[in-house]
TORKOL-4160 file (C-alpha; in steps of 0.2 Angstrom, whole numbers, padded with zeros to 4 digits, m for minus):
334
<pt num="1" X="0444" Y="0967" Z="0334"/>
<pt num="2" X="0450" Y="0949" Z="0336"/>
<pt num="3" X="0460" Y="0944" Z="0350"/>
<pt num="4" X="0471" Y="0929" Z="0354"/>
<pt num="5" X="0473" Y="0917" Z="0368"/>
<pt num="6" X="0481" Y="0900" Z="0369"/>
<pt num="7" X="0487" Y="0885" Z="0380"/>
<pt num="8" X="0505" Y="0883" Z="0382"/>
<pt num="9" X="0515" Y="0867" Z="0388"/>
<pt num="10" X="0525" Y="0852" Z="0382"/>
<pt num="11" X="0517" Y="0840" Z="0378"/>
<pt num="12" X="0501" Y="0849" Z="0373"/>
<pt num="13" X="0492" Y="0839" Z="0360"/>
<pt num="14" X="0482" Y="0830" Z="0374"/>
<pt num="15" X="0475" Y="0847" Z="0381"/>
<pt num="16" X="0456" Y="0849" Z="0382"/>
<pt num="17" X="0458" Y="0868" Z="0385"/>
<pt num="18" X="0455" Y="0872" Z="0367"/>
<pt num="19" X="0438" Y="0863" Z="0367"/>
<pt num="20" X="0433" Y="0872" Z="0383"/>
<pt num="21" X="0438" Y="0889" Z="0379"/>
<pt num="22" X="0432" Y="0889" Z="0361"/>
<pt num="23" X="0415" Y="0883" Z="0367"/>
<pt num="24" X="0414" Y="0897" Z="0379"/>
<pt num="25" X="0419" Y="0911" Z="0367"/>
<pt num="26" X="0407" Y="0905" Z="0353"/>
<pt num="27" X="0393" Y="0905" Z="0366"/>
<pt num="28" X="0397" Y="0922" Z="0372"/>
<pt num="29" X="0400" Y="0929" Z="0355"/>
<pt num="30" X="0418" Y="0935" Z="0359"/>
<pt num="31" X="0430" Y="0937" Z="0345"/>
<pt num="32" X="0444" Y="0927" Z="0354"/>
<pt num="33" X="0454" Y="0914" Z="0344"/>
<pt num="34" X="0461" Y="0901" Z="0356"/>
<pt num="35" X="0475" Y="0890" Z="0350"/>
<pt num="36" X="0489" Y="0879" Z="0357"/>
<pt num="37" X="0508" Y="0881" Z="0358"/>
<pt num="38" X="0520" Y="0867" Z="0361"/>
<pt num="39" X="0534" Y="0876" Z="0369"/>
<pt num="40" X="0551" Y="0870" Z="0376"/>
<pt num="41" X="0556" Y="0879" Z="0392"/>
<pt num="42" X="0569" Y="0889" Z="0383"/>
<pt num="43" X="0556" Y="0896" Z="0371"/>
<pt num="44" X="0545" Y="0903" Z="0384"/>
<pt num="45" X="0552" Y="0920" Z="0386"/>
<pt num="46" X="0553" Y="0924" Z="0367"/>
<pt num="47" X="0535" Y="0918" Z="0365"/>
<pt num="48" X="0529" Y="0929" Z="0380"/>
<pt num="49" X="0537" Y="0944" Z="0372"/>
<pt num="50" X="0528" Y="0941" Z="0355"/>
<pt num="51" X="0511" Y="0940" Z="0365"/>
<pt num="52" X="0511" Y="0958" Z="0369"/>
<pt num="53" X="0501" Y="0963" Z="0354"/>
<pt num="54" X="0484" Y="0955" Z="0352"/>
<pt num="55" X="0484" Y="0943" Z="0366"/>
<pt num="56" X="0472" Y="0943" Z="0381"/>
<pt num="57" X="0479" Y="0928" Z="0390"/>
<pt num="58" X="0487" Y="0911" Z="0391"/>
<pt num="59" X="0483" Y="0895" Z="0400"/>
<pt num="60" X="0499" Y="0888" Z="0406"/>
<pt num="61" X="0502" Y="0870" Z="0409"/>
<pt num="62" X="0518" Y="0860" Z="0413"/>
<pt num="63" X="0532" Y="0862" Z="0412"/>
<pt num="64" X="0530" Y="0881" Z="0412"/>
<pt num="65" X="0520" Y="0885" Z="0428"/>
<pt num="66" X="0534" Y="0891" Z="0439"/>
<pt num="67" X="0543" Y="0900" Z="0425"/>
<pt num="68" X="0527" Y="0909" Z="0420"/>
<pt num="69" X="0525" Y="0915" Z="0437"/>
<pt num="70" X="0543" Y="0922" Z="0437"/>
<pt num="71" X="0541" Y="0930" Z="0420"/>
<pt num="72" X="0525" Y="0940" Z="0424"/>
<pt num="73" X="0526" Y="0958" Z="0427"/>
<pt num="74" X="0514" Y="0957" Z="0442"/>
<pt num="75" X="0507" Y="0942" Z="0452"/>
<pt num="76" X="0492" Y="0938" Z="0462"/>
<pt num="77" X="0494" Y="0935" Z="0481"/>
<pt num="78" X="0490" Y="0917" Z="0477"/>
<pt num="79" X="0504" Y="0915" Z="0464"/>
<pt num="80" X="0516" Y="0923" Z="0476"/>
<pt num="81" X="0511" Y="0910" Z="0489"/>
<pt num="82" X="0512" Y="0895" Z="0477"/>
<pt num="83" X="0526" Y="0901" Z="0466"/>
<pt num="84" X="0517" Y="0894" Z="0451"/>
<pt num="85" X="0504" Y="0901" Z="0438"/>
<pt num="86" X="0492" Y="0893" Z="0426"/>
<pt num="87" X="0485" Y="0909" Z="0420"/>
<pt num="88" X="0493" Y="0925" Z="0412"/>
<pt num="89" X="0483" Y="0940" Z="0407"/>
<pt num="90" X="0487" Y="0955" Z="0397"/>
<pt num="91" X="0478" Y="0972" Z="0397"/>
<pt num="92" X="0471" Y="0980" Z="0412"/>
<pt num="93" X="0455" Y="0971" Z="0418"/>
<pt num="94" X="0447" Y="0980" Z="0432"/>
<pt num="95" X="0449" Y="0973" Z="0449"/>
<pt num="96" X="0433" Y="0963" Z="0453"/>
<pt num="97" X="0428" Y="0949" Z="0465"/>
<pt num="98" X="0432" Y="0933" Z="0456"/>
<pt num="99" X="0421" Y="0921" Z="0466"/>
<pt num="100" X="0433" Y="0917" Z="0479"/>
<pt num="101" X="0442" Y="0933" Z="0485"/>
<pt num="102" X="0432" Y="0936" Z="0501"/>
<pt num="103" X="0435" Y="0918" Z="0507"/>
<pt num="104" X="0453" Y="0916" Z="0500"/>
<pt num="105" X="0462" Y="0916" Z="0516"/>
<pt num="106" X="0480" Y="0921" Z="0513"/>
<pt num="107" X="0478" Y="0918" Z="0494"/>
<pt num="108" X="0466" Y="0931" Z="0488"/>
<pt num="109" X="0465" Y="0936" Z="0469"/>
<pt num="110" X="0468" Y="0955" Z="0472"/>
<pt num="111" X="0481" Y="0961" Z="0460"/>
<pt num="112" X="0490" Y="0975" Z="0452"/>
<pt num="113" X="0489" Y="0974" Z="0433"/>
<pt num="114" X="0502" Y="0980" Z="0420"/>
<pt num="115" X="0498" Y="0987" Z="0403"/>
<pt num="116" X="0513" Y="0979" Z="0395"/>
<pt num="117" X="0518" Y="0963" Z="0403"/>
<pt num="118" X="0506" Y="0949" Z="0409"/>
<pt num="119" X="0498" Y="0947" Z="0426"/>
<pt num="120" X="0500" Y="0930" Z="0433"/>
<pt num="121" X="0486" Y="0921" Z="0443"/>
<pt num="122" X="0482" Y="0903" Z="0447"/>
<pt num="123" X="0464" Y="0896" Z="0444"/>
<pt num="124" X="0468" Y="0878" Z="0449"/>
<pt num="125" X="0461" Y="0883" Z="0466"/>
<pt num="126" X="0444" Y="0887" Z="0458"/>
<pt num="127" X="0446" Y="0871" Z="0448"/>
<pt num="128" X="0447" Y="0860" Z="0464"/>
<pt num="129" X="0434" Y="0870" Z="0473"/>
<pt num="130" X="0421" Y="0868" Z="0459"/>
<pt num="131" X="0425" Y="0850" Z="0456"/>
<pt num="132" X="0422" Y="0845" Z="0474"/>
<pt num="133" X="0406" Y="0855" Z="0475"/>
<pt num="134" X="0400" Y="0847" Z="0460"/>
<pt num="135" X="0404" Y="0830" Z="0468"/>
<pt num="136" X="0392" Y="0834" Z="0482"/>
<pt num="137" X="0404" Y="0842" Z="0495"/>
<pt num="138" X="0393" Y="0851" Z="0508"/>
<pt num="139" X="0398" Y="0869" Z="0515"/>
<pt num="140" X="0411" Y="0867" Z="0528"/>
<pt num="141" X="0410" Y="0875" Z="0545"/>
<pt num="142" X="0429" Y="0876" Z="0550"/>
<pt num="143" X="0429" Y="0860" Z="0560"/>
<pt num="144" X="0431" Y="0848" Z="0546"/>
<pt num="145" X="0447" Y="0840" Z="0538"/>
<pt num="146" X="0451" Y="0839" Z="0520"/>
<pt num="147" X="0463" Y="0825" Z="0514"/>
<pt num="148" X="0476" Y="0828" Z="0501"/>
<pt num="149" X="0486" Y="0814" Z="0493"/>
<pt num="150" X="0503" Y="0819" Z="0486"/>
<pt num="151" X="0515" Y="0834" Z="0489"/>
<pt num="152" X="0517" Y="0842" Z="0472"/>
<pt num="153" X="0511" Y="0858" Z="0464"/>
<pt num="154" X="0493" Y="0852" Z="0463"/>
<pt num="155" X="0494" Y="0848" Z="0481"/>
<pt num="156" X="0499" Y="0866" Z="0485"/>
<pt num="157" X="0483" Y="0872" Z="0475"/>
<pt num="158" X="0473" Y="0859" Z="0485"/>
<pt num="159" X="0479" Y="0867" Z="0501"/>
<pt num="160" X="0473" Y="0884" Z="0496"/>
<pt num="161" X="0456" Y="0876" Z="0490"/>
<pt num="162" X="0454" Y="0868" Z="0507"/>
<pt num="163" X="0456" Y="0885" Z="0514"/>
<pt num="164" X="0443" Y="0893" Z="0502"/>
<pt num="165" X="0431" Y="0879" Z="0507"/>
<pt num="166" X="0434" Y="0884" Z="0526"/>
<pt num="167" X="0442" Y="0868" Z="0531"/>
<pt num="168" X="0450" Y="0869" Z="0548"/>
<pt num="169" X="0463" Y="0856" Z="0545"/>
<pt num="170" X="0471" Y="0846" Z="0531"/>
<pt num="171" X="0478" Y="0829" Z="0532"/>
<pt num="172" X="0493" Y="0826" Z="0520"/>
<pt num="173" X="0495" Y="0808" Z="0514"/>
<pt num="174" X="0513" Y="0807" Z="0507"/>
<pt num="175" X="0528" Y="0796" Z="0505"/>
<pt num="176" X="0540" Y="0808" Z="0513"/>
<pt num="177" X="0535" Y="0819" Z="0528"/>
<pt num="178" X="0551" Y="0829" Z="0525"/>
<pt num="179" X="0545" Y="0834" Z="0507"/>
<pt num="180" X="0528" Y="0839" Z="0514"/>
<pt num="181" X="0535" Y="0852" Z="0526"/>
<pt num="182" X="0531" Y="0866" Z="0513"/>
<pt num="183" X="0513" Y="0861" Z="0512"/>
<pt num="184" X="0512" Y="0861" Z="0531"/>
<pt num="185" X="0519" Y="0879" Z="0532"/>
<pt num="186" X="0507" Y="0884" Z="0518"/>
<pt num="187" X="0492" Y="0877" Z="0527"/>
<pt num="188" X="0497" Y="0886" Z="0543"/>
<pt num="189" X="0499" Y="0902" Z="0533"/>
<pt num="190" X="0481" Y="0900" Z="0527"/>
<pt num="191" X="0475" Y="0898" Z="0545"/>
<pt num="192" X="0473" Y="0879" Z="0545"/>
<pt num="193" X="0481" Y="0865" Z="0555"/>
<pt num="194" X="0490" Y="0851" Z="0546"/>
<pt num="195" X="0495" Y="0833" Z="0550"/>
<pt num="196" X="0507" Y="0823" Z="0539"/>
<pt num="197" X="0502" Y="0804" Z="0537"/>
<pt num="198" X="0508" Y="0790" Z="0527"/>
<pt num="199" X="0499" Y="0784" Z="0511"/>
<pt num="200" X="0494" Y="0768" Z="0519"/>
<pt num="201" X="0483" Y="0777" Z="0532"/>
<pt num="202" X="0471" Y="0784" Z="0519"/>
<pt num="203" X="0459" Y="0770" Z="0518"/>
<pt num="204" X="0456" Y="0770" Z="0537"/>
<pt num="205" X="0456" Y="0789" Z="0538"/>
<pt num="206" X="0444" Y="0792" Z="0524"/>
<pt num="207" X="0428" Y="0791" Z="0533"/>
<pt num="208" X="0433" Y="0805" Z="0544"/>
<pt num="209" X="0437" Y="0817" Z="0531"/>
<pt num="210" X="0426" Y="0830" Z="0522"/>
<pt num="211" X="0434" Y="0827" Z="0505"/>
<pt num="212" X="0449" Y="0820" Z="0497"/>
<pt num="213" X="0460" Y="0827" Z="0483"/>
<pt num="214" X="0472" Y="0814" Z="0475"/>
<pt num="215" X="0486" Y="0823" Z="0466"/>
<pt num="216" X="0497" Y="0808" Z="0462"/>
<pt num="217" X="0501" Y="0805" Z="0444"/>
<pt num="218" X="0491" Y="0793" Z="0433"/>
<pt num="219" X="0492" Y="0775" Z="0440"/>
<pt num="220" X="0503" Y="0780" Z="0455"/>
<pt num="221" X="0488" Y="0778" Z="0466"/>
<pt num="222" X="0484" Y="0761" Z="0461"/>
<pt num="223" X="0491" Y="0753" Z="0477"/>
<pt num="224" X="0479" Y="0764" Z="0487"/>
<pt num="225" X="0465" Y="0758" Z="0477"/>
<pt num="226" X="0468" Y="0740" Z="0483"/>
<pt num="227" X="0469" Y="0746" Z="0501"/>
<pt num="228" X="0452" Y="0756" Z="0499"/>
<pt num="229" X="0444" Y="0741" Z="0491"/>
<pt num="230" X="0450" Y="0729" Z="0505"/>
<pt num="231" X="0446" Y="0741" Z="0519"/>
<pt num="232" X="0428" Y="0745" Z="0514"/>
<pt num="233" X="0423" Y="0728" Z="0506"/>
<pt num="234" X="0406" Y="0722" Z="0512"/>
<pt num="235" X="0403" Y="0737" Z="0523"/>
<pt num="236" X="0418" Y="0733" Z="0534"/>
<pt num="237" X="0424" Y="0748" Z="0544"/>
<pt num="238" X="0443" Y="0750" Z="0545"/>
<pt num="239" X="0450" Y="0755" Z="0562"/>
<pt num="240" X="0460" Y="0772" Z="0562"/>
<pt num="241" X="0478" Y="0773" Z="0567"/>
<pt num="242" X="0473" Y="0775" Z="0586"/>
<pt num="243" X="0462" Y="0759" Z="0585"/>
<pt num="244" X="0445" Y="0768" Z="0585"/>
<pt num="245" X="0431" Y="0763" Z="0573"/>
<pt num="246" X="0420" Y="0776" Z="0566"/>
<pt num="247" X="0401" Y="0773" Z="0566"/>
<pt num="248" X="0398" Y="0784" Z="0550"/>
<pt num="249" X="0406" Y="0773" Z="0536"/>
<pt num="250" X="0402" Y="0784" Z="0521"/>
<pt num="251" X="0417" Y="0789" Z="0510"/>
<pt num="252" X="0418" Y="0808" Z="0507"/>
<pt num="253" X="0419" Y="0815" Z="0489"/>
<pt num="254" X="0435" Y="0811" Z="0480"/>
<pt num="255" X="0443" Y="0822" Z="0467"/>
<pt num="256" X="0456" Y="0812" Z="0457"/>
<pt num="257" X="0466" Y="0825" Z="0448"/>
<pt num="258" X="0472" Y="0812" Z="0435"/>
<pt num="259" X="0460" Y="0808" Z="0421"/>
<pt num="260" X="0469" Y="0796" Z="0409"/>
<pt num="261" X="0464" Y="0782" Z="0411"/>
<pt num="262" X="0447" Y="0785" Z="0418"/>
<pt num="263" X="0440" Y="0779" Z="0429"/>
<pt num="264" X="0457" Y="0777" Z="0438"/>
<pt num="265" X="0459" Y="0762" Z="0449"/>
<pt num="266" X="0457" Y="0772" Z="0465"/>
<pt num="267" X="0441" Y="0781" Z="0458"/>
<pt num="268" X="0434" Y="0764" Z="0454"/>
<pt num="269" X="0437" Y="0757" Z="0471"/>
<pt num="270" X="0431" Y="0773" Z="0479"/>
<pt num="271" X="0415" Y="0772" Z="0469"/>
<pt num="272" X="0412" Y="0754" Z="0473"/>
<pt num="273" X="0413" Y="0758" Z="0491"/>
<pt num="274" X="0400" Y="0770" Z="0490"/>
<pt num="275" X="0409" Y="0787" Z="0488"/>
<pt num="276" X="0406" Y="0800" Z="0475"/>
<pt num="277" X="0421" Y="0803" Z="0463"/>
<pt num="278" X="0425" Y="0816" Z="0450"/>
<pt num="279" X="0440" Y="0816" Z="0438"/>
<pt num="280" X="0453" Y="0830" Z="0434"/>
<pt num="281" X="0442" Y="0835" Z="0419"/>
<pt num="282" X="0430" Y="0843" Z="0432"/>
<pt num="283" X="0445" Y="0852" Z="0439"/>
<pt num="284" X="0450" Y="0857" Z="0422"/>
<pt num="285" X="0433" Y="0864" Z="0418"/>
<pt num="286" X="0431" Y="0875" Z="0433"/>
<pt num="287" X="0448" Y="0882" Z="0432"/>
<pt num="288" X="0445" Y="0886" Z="0413"/>
<pt num="289" X="0429" Y="0895" Z="0418"/>
<pt num="290" X="0438" Y="0907" Z="0428"/>
<pt num="291" X="0451" Y="0909" Z="0415"/>
<pt num="292" X="0437" Y="0913" Z="0402"/>
<pt num="293" X="0431" Y="0927" Z="0415"/>
<pt num="294" X="0448" Y="0934" Z="0415"/>
<pt num="295" X="0451" Y="0934" Z="0397"/>
<pt num="296" X="0434" Y="0941" Z="0393"/>
<pt num="297" X="0437" Y="0955" Z="0405"/>
<pt num="298" X="0454" Y="0958" Z="0397"/>
<pt num="299" X="0446" Y="0959" Z="0380"/>
<pt num="300" X="0434" Y="0972" Z="0386"/>
<pt num="301" X="0448" Y="0982" Z="0394"/>
<pt num="302" X="0458" Y="0982" Z="0379"/>
<pt num="303" X="0445" Y="0993" Z="0370"/>
<pt num="304" X="0431" Y="0981" Z="0364"/>
<pt num="305" X="0416" Y="0989" Z="0356"/>
<pt num="306" X="0401" Y="0992" Z="0367"/>
<pt num="307" X="0391" Y="0977" Z="0361"/>
<pt num="308" X="0405" Y="0965" Z="0366"/>
<pt num="309" X="0406" Y="0974" Z="0383"/>
<pt num="310" X="0388" Y="0972" Z="0386"/>
<pt num="311" X="0389" Y="0953" Z="0381"/>
<pt num="312" X="0402" Y="0951" Z="0394"/>
<pt num="313" X="0393" Y="0961" Z="0408"/>
<pt num="314" X="0377" Y="0951" Z="0405"/>
<pt num="315" X="0385" Y="0934" Z="0403"/>
<pt num="316" X="0376" Y="0920" Z="0412"/>
<pt num="317" X="0391" Y="0910" Z="0419"/>
<pt num="318" X="0381" Y="0895" Z="0425"/>
<pt num="319" X="0375" Y="0893" Z="0407"/>
<pt num="320" X="0393" Y="0896" Z="0400"/>
<pt num="321" X="0399" Y="0883" Z="0412"/>
<pt num="322" X="0386" Y="0871" Z="0406"/>
<pt num="323" X="0391" Y="0874" Z="0388"/>
<pt num="324" X="0410" Y="0871" Z="0392"/>
<pt num="325" X="0406" Y="0855" Z="0401"/>
<pt num="326" X="0396" Y="0848" Z="0387"/>
<pt num="327" X="0410" Y="0852" Z="0375"/>
<pt num="328" X="0422" Y="0839" Z="0384"/>
<pt num="329" X="0408" Y="0826" Z="0387"/>
<pt num="330" X="0405" Y="0830" Z="0405"/>
<pt num="331" X="0387" Y="0829" Z="0413"/>
<pt num="332" X="0376" Y="0845" Z="0411"/>
<pt num="333" X="0378" Y="0857" Z="0425"/>
<pt num="334" X="0359" Y="0861" Z="0426"/>
């Protein structure tokens, strides 16, 4: 029995989600057709109503993340914290550990499912965590600080990702301290300390951070690239705001959520200064892997035959991740 899934948003033609999901379902042998729907905000409710029959899930992108969270029948604790969902799931997938639940302080994936309306979740957190780990981020101990550049929706997911990674503090590099107040509150709710800093402090502060997530729109971080290049040219060690100079000059892994153009200016400057960088496509990969897990579980729960159920239960998710990475031109996972 064929099931359906899709990515929804506007614009949507640029989305890599169809390549990622189709590669996964083909590899797993799952009869799930994955398409794309270019929806205006006023079309969302009608489309969701039509998805009740035959759909296992939707990948949700802008401008629908907040509206999707509000329209869902039930929501994960994570969505309740963020107020935004990038994933809607139909059916009644059994509650299971989704890879982050035990360490997802204040943002767990525990949920109640509804057999008619969709359950809302946000896998951007898995996307950020997976991308940073692929970039070489080592396990944290609770004493480290993660830097987050920007204060939009992706920055909120980055706060939860820092919590999952067991950071003890986040430094928020923003233009407006006032607009960063919700992120500070979110960090504290997740058990972390938070400090608000200016964008121009990033270059000097970077060597003291465990990782940096840049959530600014494409090209918006270009001025920061110039500062990074200047501060770290020829092994120069910039002084921090308090005048101190660190002895360990290495830059931490950088995830630049933007990926068009790539490499971005800040990614290029970061890499030239010796830091590891990954693009938003890596984030997209790992959030999509978690969506595939959820959609596959929903297909099984909706009455799939025994052979399909066995394929899902025996899936090698490292192998699935590798197949998905190759589908969008990313390096092999193993």
